[in-house]
C-alpha positions as a Python dict, from the first residue, in 0.01 Angstrom:
ca = {
    (1, 'X'): (0, 0, 0),
    (2, 'X'): (-127, 372, 20),
    (3, 'X'): (-7, 574, -302),
    (4, 'X'): (-42, 944, -216),
    (5, 'X'): (-124, 1144, -623),
    (6, 'X'): (-84, 1528, -595),
    (7, 'X'): (-319, 1647, -852),
    (8, 'X'): (-511, 1908, -1031),
    (9, 'X'): (-877, 1794, -1157),
    (10, 'X'): (-859, 1996, -1516),
    (11, 'X'): (-449, 1945, -1606),
    (12, 'X'): (-429, 1728, -1900),
    (13, 'X'): (-192, 1509, -1759),
    (14, 'X'): (-406, 1444, -1449),
    (15, 'X'): (-653, 1293, -1692),
    (16, 'X'): (-457, 1080, -1915),
    (17, 'X'): (-252, 927, -1576),
    (18, 'X'): (-664, 786, -1540),
    (19, 'X'): (-600, 529, -1790),
    (20, 'X'): (-245, 407, -1567),
    (21, 'X'): (-448, 448, -1269),
    (22, 'X'): (-744, 253, -1383),
    (23, 'X'): (-509, -39, -1470),
    (24, 'X'): (-290, -46, -1188),
    (25, 'X'): (-642, -60, -1018),
    (26, 'X'): (-751, -380, -1189),
    (27, 'X'): (-411, -559, -1169),
    (28, 'X'): (-395, -496, -816),
    (29, 'X'): (-747, -427, -707),
    (30, 'X'): (-803, -356, -319),
    (31, 'X'): (-431, -425, -309),
    (32, 'X'): (-318, -68, -306),
    (33, 'X'): (-509, 279, -206),
    (34, 'X'): (-490, 619, -454),
    (35, 'X'): (-564, 944, -136),
    (36, 'X'): (-551, 1245, -416),
    (37, 'X'): (-415, 1539, -329),
    (38, 'X'): (-514, 1909, -511),
    (39, 'X'): (-266, 2124, -532),
    (40, 'X'): (-436, 2337, -820),
    (41, 'X'): (-372, 2466, -1164),
    (42, 'X'): (-594, 2819, -1245),
    (43, 'X'): (-636, 3044, -969),
    (44, 'X'): (-716, 3300, -1232),
    (45, 'X'): (-813, 3252, -1539),
    (46, 'X'): (-539, 3551, -1633),
    (47, 'X'): (-262, 3384, -1583),
    (48, 'X'): (-285, 3146, -1860),
    (49, 'X'): (-343, 3438, -2096),
    (50, 'X'): (-87, 3647, -2357),
    (51, 'X'): (85, 3879, -2216),
    (52, 'X'): (-71, 4104, -2411),
    (53, 'X'): (-405, 4019, -2293),
    (54, 'X'): (-366, 4039, -1920),
    (55, 'X'): (-517, 4355, -1862),
    (56, 'X'): (-886, 4212, -2052),
    (57, 'X'): (-1092, 4020, -1981),
    (58, 'X'): (-1164, 3729, -2187),
    (59, 'X'): (-1218, 3456, -2094),
    (60, 'X'): (-1324, 3290, -2413),
    (61, 'X'): (-971, 3320, -2486),
    (62, 'X'): (-951, 3194, -2192),
    (63, 'X'): (-1135, 2866, -2266),
    (64, 'X'): (-1045, 2846, -2594),
    (65, 'X'): (-639, 2824, -2465),
    (66, 'X'): (-783, 2593, -2203),
    (67, 'X'): (-894, 2315, -2413),
    (68, 'X'): (-525, 2364, -2633),
    (69, 'X'): (-351, 2273, -2296),
    (70, 'X'): (-640, 1937, -2287),
    (71, 'X'): (-597, 1846, -2703),
    (72, 'X'): (-181, 1927, -2690),
    (73, 'X'): (-213, 1652, -2362),
    (74, 'X'): (-421, 1426, -2544),
    (75, 'X'): (-193, 1402, -2796),
    (76, 'X'): (-1, 1205, -2621),
    (77, 'X'): (-180, 1037, -2365),
    (78, 'X'): (-519, 952, -2625),
    (79, 'X'): (-760, 1004, -2340),
    (80, 'X'): (-1036, 1205, -2525),
    (81, 'X'): (-1080, 1574, -2504),
    (82, 'X'): (-1394, 1734, -2618),
    (83, 'X'): (-1456, 1850, -2933),
    (84, 'X'): (-1604, 2183, -2838),
    (85, 'X'): (-1477, 2467, -2582),
    (86, 'X'): (-1543, 2459, -2259),
    (87, 'X'): (-1787, 2690, -2095),
    (88, 'X'): (-1564, 2672, -1764),
    (89, 'X'): (-1394, 3022, -1707),
    (90, 'X'): (-1539, 3348, -1678),
    (91, 'X'): (-1551, 3704, -1466),
    (92, 'X'): (-1795, 3479, -1175),
    (93, 'X'): (-1584, 3125, -1190),
    (94, 'X'): (-1189, 3297, -1257),
    (95, 'X'): (-1051, 2967, -1084),
    (96, 'X'): (-1047, 2633, -1140),
    (97, 'X'): (-953, 2580, -783),
    (98, 'X'): (-1360, 2488, -748),
    (99, 'X'): (-1342, 2210, -876),
    (100, 'X'): (-1053, 2150, -637),
    (101, 'X'): (-1251, 2193, -358),
    (102, 'X'): (-1568, 1992, -504),
    (103, 'X'): (-1357, 1688, -504),
    (104, 'X'): (-1259, 1789, -166),
    (105, 'X'): (-1604, 1806, -51),
    (106, 'X'): (-1612, 1473, -199),
    (107, 'X'): (-1341, 1380, -62),
    (108, 'X'): (-1431, 1474, 287),
    (109, 'X'): (-1776, 1329, 270),
    (110, 'X'): (-1721, 987, 180),
    (111, 'X'): (-1315, 893, 90),
    (112, 'X'): (-1387, 587, -27),
    (113, 'X'): (-1601, 679, -338),
    (114, 'X'): (-1386, 1032, -400),
    (115, 'X'): (-1166, 910, -637),
    (116, 'X'): (-1430, 774, -824),
    (117, 'X'): (-1643, 1123, -766),
    (118, 'X'): (-1295, 1233, -951),
    (119, 'X'): (-1297, 1020, -1254),
    (120, 'X'): (-1664, 1104, -1319),
    (121, 'X'): (-1569, 1458, -1240),
    (122, 'X'): (-1307, 1511, -1487),
    (123, 'X'): (-1484, 1257, -1794),
    (124, 'X'): (-1787, 1533, -1711),
    (125, 'X'): (-1523, 1886, -1760),
    (126, 'X'): (-1308, 1722, -2016),
    (127, 'X'): (-1495, 1485, -2242),
    (128, 'X'): (-1852, 1594, -2179),
    (129, 'X'): (-1839, 1943, -2177),
    (130, 'X'): (-1995, 1980, -1893),
    (131, 'X'): (-2004, 2326, -1700),
    (132, 'X'): (-1873, 2149, -1358),
    (133, 'X'): (-1831, 2507, -1216),
    (134, 'X'): (-2231, 2476, -1134),
    (135, 'X'): (-2294, 2341, -832),
    (136, 'X'): (-2632, 2187, -1038),
    (137, 'X'): (-2414, 1978, -1315),
    (138, 'X'): (-2236, 1855, -976),
    (139, 'X'): (-2555, 1654, -795),
    (140, 'X'): (-2635, 1405, -1071),
    (141, 'X'): (-2237, 1277, -1062),
    (142, 'X'): (-2245, 1232, -653),
    (143, 'X'): (-2580, 1074, -677),
    (144, 'X'): (-2458, 828, -894),
    (145, 'X'): (-2148, 762, -704),
    (146, 'X'): (-2364, 737, -417),
    (147, 'X'): (-2221, 1032, -218),
    (148, 'X'): (-2494, 1220, -26),
    (149, 'X'): (-2576, 1592, -181),
    (150, 'X'): (-2658, 1838, 115),
    (151, 'X'): (-2328, 1668, 296),
    (152, 'X'): (-2138, 1744, 64),
    (153, 'X'): (-2223, 2055, -1),
    (154, 'X'): (-2239, 2176, 378),
    (155, 'X'): (-1849, 2009, 349),
    (156, 'X'): (-1807, 2203, 84),
    (157, 'X'): (-1977, 2584, 178),
    (158, 'X'): (-1790, 2512, 556),
    (159, 'X'): (-1494, 2308, 537),
    (160, 'X'): (-1305, 2325, 128),
    (161, 'X'): (-1173, 2617, 169),
    (162, 'X'): (-934, 2530, 471),
    (163, 'X'): (-903, 2167, 349),
    (164, 'X'): (-783, 2335, -10),
    (165, 'X'): (-524, 2518, 140),
    (166, 'X'): (-413, 2233, 347),
    (167, 'X'): (-350, 2026, -13),
    (168, 'X'): (-183, 2335, -200),
    (169, 'X'): (85, 2378, 138),
    (170, 'X'): (155, 2024, 83),
    (171, 'X'): (216, 2004, -273),
    (172, 'X'): (429, 2347, -268),
    (173, 'X'): (624, 2207, 70),
    (174, 'X'): (743, 1912, -159),
    (175, 'X'): (854, 2180, -440),
    (176, 'X'): (557, 2060, -674),
    (177, 'X'): (469, 2277, -924),
    (178, 'X'): (285, 2028, -1211),
    (179, 'X'): (73, 1729, -1198),
    (180, 'X'): (61, 1465, -1146),
    (181, 'X'): (361, 1351, -876),
    (182, 'X'): (290, 1005, -726),
    (183, 'X'): (405, 984, -343),
    (184, 'X'): (466, 665, -103),
    (185, 'X'): (529, 709, 271),
    (186, 'X'): (733, 354, 471),
    (187, 'X'): (658, 261, 794),
    (188, 'X'): (902, 480, 918),
    (189, 'X'): (755, 761, 774),
    (190, 'X'): (1047, 819, 471),
    (191, 'X'): (890, 957, 189),
    (192, 'X'): (983, 890, -169),
    (193, 'X'): (874, 1113, -451),
    (194, 'X'): (796, 1098, -838),
    (195, 'X'): (758, 1353, -1030),
    (196, 'X'): (523, 1375, -1374),
    (197, 'X'): (310, 1182, -1593),
    (198, 'X'): (404, 796, -1580),
    (199, 'X'): (353, 492, -1796),
    (200, 'X'): (244, 212, -1661),
    (201, 'X'): (584, 71, -1658),
    (202, 'X'): (677, 347, -1490),
    (203, 'X'): (395, 307, -1188),
    (204, 'X'): (449, -60, -1178),
    (205, 'X'): (860, 7, -1102),
    (206, 'X'): (759, 220, -812),
    (207, 'X'): (556, -40, -674),
    (208, 'X'): (751, -280, -674),
    (209, 'X'): (1055, -86, -505),
    (210, 'X'): (857, -3, -219),
    (211, 'X'): (618, -340, -160),
    (212, 'X'): (612, -700, -241),
    (213, 'X'): (291, -673, -393),
    (214, 'X'): (243, -851, -740),
    (215, 'X'): (-24, -875, -994),
    (216, 'X'): (-285, -1051, -1160),
    (217, 'X'): (-189, -1248, -1447),
    (218, 'X'): (-437, -1150, -1711),
    (219, 'X'): (-445, -1342, -2016),
    (220, 'X'): (-533, -1143, -2392),
    (221, 'X'): (-896, -1256, -2417),
    (222, 'X'): (-1195, -1124, -2541),
    (223, 'X'): (-1394, -1255, -2186),
    (224, 'X'): (-1089, -1042, -1991),
    (225, 'X'): (-1142, -724, -2214),
    (226, 'X'): (-1539, -780, -2146),
    (227, 'X'): (-1454, -833, -1736),
    (228, 'X'): (-1273, -516, -1758),
    (229, 'X'): (-1517, -331, -1956),
    (230, 'X'): (-1791, -431, -1689),
    (231, 'X'): (-1591, -360, -1403),
    (232, 'X'): (-1595, 22, -1492),
    (233, 'X'): (-1896, 59, -1720),
    (234, 'X'): (-1771, 379, -1945),
    (235, 'X'): (-1470, 323, -2056),
    (236, 'X'): (-1194, 434, -2361),
    (237, 'X'): (-1022, 293, -2553),
    (238, 'X'): (-685, 364, -2487),
    (239, 'X'): (-759, 212, -2121),
    (240, 'X'): (-856, -118, -2269),
    (241, 'X'): (-487, -79, -2487),
    (242, 'X'): (-345, 8, -2154),
    (243, 'X'): (-385, -383, -2036),
    (244, 'X'): (-444, -522, -2375),
    (245, 'X'): (-256, -475, -2670),
    (246, 'X'): (-336, -742, -2904),
    (247, 'X'): (-603, -455, -3142),
    (248, 'X'): (-695, -700, -3389),
    (249, 'X'): (-854, -915, -3055),
    (250, 'X'): (-956, -596, -2907),
    (251, 'X'): (-1102, -489, -3218),
    (252, 'X'): (-1290, -822, -3310),
    (253, 'X'): (-1400, -807, -2945),
    (254, 'X'): (-1561, -493, -2961),
    (255, 'X'): (-1724, -571, -3257),
    (256, 'X'): (-1883, -909, -3113),
    (257, 'X'): (-1969, -765, -2767),
    (258, 'X'): (-2137, -455, -2921),
    (259, 'X'): (-2340, -678, -3204),
    (260, 'X'): (-2416, -898, -2933),
    (261, 'X'): (-2588, -548, -2702),
    (262, 'X'): (-2349, -616, -2459),
    (263, 'X'): (-2204, -263, -2521),
    (264, 'X'): (-2235, 89, -2721),
    (265, 'X'): (-1986, 271, -2818),
    (266, 'X'): (-1950, 613, -2995),
    (267, 'X'): (-1672, 832, -3123),
    (268, 'X'): (-1558, 1100, -2829),
    (269, 'X'): (-1269, 1359, -3003),
    (270, 'X'): (-1072, 1166, -3149),
    (271, 'X'): (-1133, 791, -2996),
    (272, 'X'): (-1408, 553, -2920),
    (273, 'X'): (-1591, 522, -2563),
    (274, 'X'): (-1753, 196, -2417),
    (275, 'X'): (-1996, 176, -2199),
    (276, 'X'): (-2113, -181, -2058),
    (277, 'X'): (-2511, -228, -2130),
    (278, 'X'): (-2692, -96, -2452),
    (279, 'X'): (-3046, -48, -2500),
    (280, 'X'): (-3013, 45, -2898),
    (281, 'X'): (-2777, 48, -3153),
    (282, 'X'): (-2591, 342, -3168),
    (283, 'X'): (-2306, 405, -3201),
    (284, 'X'): (-1993, 319, -3411),
    (285, 'X'): (-1852, 52, -3508),
    (286, 'X'): (-1469, -38, -3470),
}
């Protein structure tokens, strides 16, 4: 089953949706394919400035507003946001559309690794506070997921503008103005669309409505929590709670894993980051 996601790299709700998409991926594995279509959120940072500052070159204010957009969503979806104001928007890079084009170049270079790159790009931008407008900061993310940098750069320079335009037209044709949105196309070509941020239950219902797929059964156990962390390497506490609802079990499991040097745990934003593997005991206990 393929589900199209109309999205944007820096959209706070698209970032929050990552915890649900990860849960769906864990429950269904390769039975469900997600294909991201970039709609573009900030074409010019002046568009998000207050009315009395529209004619002022206030990129510092624009970056502050962008972070407030992220944190407003985070209070609901709970995925972390950097404590620092980002350094993305400037006179040199007035639009976050460049980040969407980075994803599109990755998608065209290596479609099977593009969604993992998108996840890394969002983490670097929204959580780690990296200036991902700079291509030099994109290369390590590409290397991490196994996408050839030279091929990516060629696609970005030669094809991304046209491909991004096609993505935006696909978005506008369906009158989508906010993100994320989800679309399934059946064998007859009929489109089924649900709009907006969705809970795990809502997205599961959408899947069940249009397929006969069944998720795996997950026992609430320390072994399965550790398996989830091993599979995704870097996870955040809200993502674990998306599948494992016994908070006491989660807390005890993470403490045990940390004591045995199987994970690293540290505070990020208003939550915790858990990484598979540990070379030290640096980090906060749960």
